[in-house]
DOLUMBA-516994 format. One record per residue (C-alpha): residue number from 0; residue in three letters; y, z, x. Coordinates in steps of 0.001 Angstrom, whole numbers, padded with zeros to 6 digits. Last residue first. Layout:
N
+-----+------+---------+---------+---------+
| seq | type |       v |       w |       u |
+-----+------+---------+---------+---------+
| NUM |  ALA |       Y |       Z |       X |
...
+-----+------+---------+---------+---------+
END
This chain:
119
+-----+------+---------+---------+---------+
| seq | type |       v |       w |       u |
+-----+------+---------+---------+---------+
| 118 |  GLN | -035042 |  214173 | -054957 |
| 117 |  ILE | -037004 |  211957 | -052638 |
| 116 |  GLY | -035290 |  208467 | -052027 |
| 115 |  PRO | -034505 |  209125 | -048422 |
| 114 |  GLY | -035697 |  212557 | -047416 |
| 113 |  THR | -036762 |  215917 | -048892 |
| 112 |  MET | -040028 |  217385 | -049687 |
| 111 |  GLY | -039972 |  220962 | -050902 |
| 110 |  GLY | -038502 |  223853 | -049037 |
| 109 |  VAL | -037817 |  226677 | -051549 |
| 108 |  GLY | -038170 |  226453 | -055324 |
| 107 |  ALA | -041658 |  228127 | -055473 |
| 106 |  TYR | -040961 |  230580 | -052814 |
| 105 |  GLY | -040001 |  233337 | -055218 |
| 104 |  GLY | -038254 |  232192 | -058367 |
| 103 |  LEU | -038562 |  228895 | -059992 |
| 102 |  SER | -035132 |  228942 | -061918 |
| 101 |  PRO | -033428 |  230108 | -058830 |
| 100 |  ASP | -033938 |  226758 | -057177 |
|  99 |  SER | -033743 |  227409 | -053460 |
|  98 |  GLU | -031519 |  226622 | -050568 |
|  97 |  LEU | -032729 |  226992 | -047234 |
|  96 |  GLY | -031074 |  228334 | -044081 |
|  95 |  PRO | -032714 |  231794 | -044196 |
|  94 |  LEU | -035683 |  231866 | -046611 |
|  93 |  ALA | -034817 |  233127 | -050058 |
|  92 |  LYS | -035539 |  236676 | -051790 |
|  91 |  PRO | -037501 |  237901 | -048982 |
|  90 |  ARG | -040820 |  239736 | -049700 |
|  89 |  SER | -040880 |  243229 | -048653 |
|  88 |  PRO | -042668 |  244144 | -045453 |
|  87 |  LEU | -046316 |  245510 | -045790 |
|  86 |  ASP | -046921 |  249071 | -044782 |
|  85 |  ALA | -046188 |  250404 | -048360 |
|  84 |  MET | -049166 |  248121 | -049638 |
|  83 |  THR | -051549 |  249904 | -047360 |
|  82 |  VAL | -052904 |  248682 | -043933 |
|  81 |  ILE | -056185 |  248008 | -042463 |
|  80 |  GLN | -055956 |  246078 | -039144 |
|  79 |  ALA | -055889 |  249291 | -037207 |
|  78 |  PRO | -059533 |  250003 | -038373 |
|  77 |  ALA | -060675 |  246845 | -036536 |
|  76 |  LEU | -062554 |  244246 | -038412 |
|  75 |  PRO | -065405 |  242609 | -036616 |
|  74 |  GLU | -064686 |  239394 | -034780 |
|  73 |  LEU | -064502 |  235938 | -035885 |
|  72 |  GLU | -064777 |  233022 | -033600 |
|  71 |  THR | -066752 |  230812 | -035704 |
|  70 |  HIS | -069827 |  228639 | -035726 |
|  69 |  ARG | -072539 |  230383 | -033649 |
|  68 |  LYS | -071421 |  234043 | -034436 |
|  67 |  VAL | -070805 |  233397 | -037992 |
|  66 |  LEU | -074181 |  231648 | -038298 |
|  65 |  ASP | -076015 |  234571 | -036761 |
|  64 |  GLU | -074276 |  237078 | -038971 |
|  63 |  LEU | -075291 |  234969 | -041995 |
|  62 |  ARG | -078839 |  234940 | -040913 |
|  61 |  GLU | -078926 |  238694 | -040296 |
|  60 |  PRO | -077124 |  239396 | -043682 |
|  59 |  GLN | -079694 |  237479 | -045732 |
|  58 |  ASN | -077812 |  234995 | -048012 |
|  57 |  LEU | -079741 |  231830 | -047384 |
|  56 |  LEU | -083129 |  233648 | -048009 |
|  55 |  SER | -081921 |  235296 | -051290 |
|  54 |  TRP | -080443 |  231893 | -052405 |
|  53 |  GLU | -083735 |  230163 | -051721 |
|  52 |  ALA | -085566 |  232828 | -053649 |
|  51 |  ARG | -083132 |  232341 | -056613 |
|  50 |  LEU | -083505 |  228644 | -056394 |
|  49 |  VAL | -087225 |  228855 | -056517 |
|  48 |  GLN | -087060 |  231164 | -059560 |
|  47 |  ILE | -084646 |  228825 | -061164 |
|  46 |  ALA | -086928 |  225812 | -060678 |
|  45 |  ASP | -089885 |  227923 | -062184 |
|  44 |  GLN | -087652 |  228658 | -065038 |
|  43 |  GLU | -086809 |  224880 | -065423 |
|  42 |  ILE | -090449 |  223974 | -065358 |
|  41 |  ALA | -091289 |  226523 | -068133 |
|  40 |  LEU | -088439 |  225283 | -070114 |
|  39 |  ASP | -089714 |  221656 | -069876 |
|  38 |  ALA | -093120 |  222786 | -070953 |
|  37 |  THR | -091619 |  224584 | -073906 |
|  36 |  LEU | -089537 |  221638 | -074924 |
|  35 |  ASP | -092543 |  219370 | -074916 |
|  34 |  ARG | -094471 |  221819 | -077010 |
|  33 |  ILE | -091673 |  222259 | -079452 |
|  32 |  LYS | -091349 |  218413 | -079569 |
|  31 |  GLN | -095186 |  218122 | -080396 |
|  30 |  GLN | -094867 |  220739 | -083120 |
|  29 |  GLU | -091881 |  218663 | -084600 |
|  28 |  ASP | -093985 |  215616 | -084526 |
|  27 |  GLN | -096932 |  217266 | -086225 |
|  26 |  THR | -094727 |  218721 | -088974 |
|  25 |  GLU | -093256 |  215178 | -089499 |
|  24 |  TYR | -096931 |  214133 | -089852 |
|  23 |  LYS | -097909 |  216626 | -092458 |
|  22 |  VAL | -094614 |  216172 | -094247 |
|  21 |  HIS | -095352 |  212583 | -094761 |
|  20 |  TYR | -098990 |  213010 | -095852 |
|  19 |  LEU | -097966 |  215699 | -098165 |
|  18 |  ALA | -095180 |  213220 | -099712 |
|  17 |  PHE | -097880 |  210557 | -099890 |
|  16 |  ALA | -100261 |  212800 | -101542 |
|  15 |  LEU | -097585 |  214193 | -104051 |
|  14 |  ALA | -096577 |  210475 | -104961 |
|  13 |  LEU | -100174 |  209554 | -105411 |
|  12 |  THR | -100902 |  212594 | -107669 |
|  11 |  VAL | -097680 |  211856 | -109648 |
|  10 |  MET | -098774 |  208226 | -110158 |
|   9 |  ILE | -102371 |  209391 | -111124 |
|   8 |  ALA | -101011 |  211817 | -113626 |
|   7 |  ALA | -098593 |  209201 | -115087 |
|   6 |  THR | -101548 |  206813 | -115485 |
|   5 |  ASN | -103713 |  209400 | -117017 |
|   4 |  VAL | -100839 |  210406 | -119425 |
|   3 |  VAL | -100150 |  206800 | -120426 |
|   2 |  ARG | -103854 |  206111 | -120937 |
|   1 |  MET | -104262 |  209149 | -123063 |
|   0 |  MET | -101497 |  207848 | -125425 |
+-----+------+---------+---------+---------+
END
């Protein structure tokens, strides 16, 4: 009887030792993954800081103003160009000389492509 109990105790001890060994190495693997992810996160945060600094540099008003002067013919907005909604003309129901599809409303049914084979 003692032999069976001792054998069972040894088997249980071996099983627990194997389980503990397995859990230990799984834990170490997970800790390594956490360290790797933390390092990746730090790299990404550094990259974000660099991109934010670059964005700030590219969006400096003086730089943008210089680019606008060099590459476009835009001029400053004149006060006379600012209007209210009441100053805008009302939208026509249909353009003169063109038929429209009333189910589409507005300009959506007007014009379109016409020609041989196009409906």
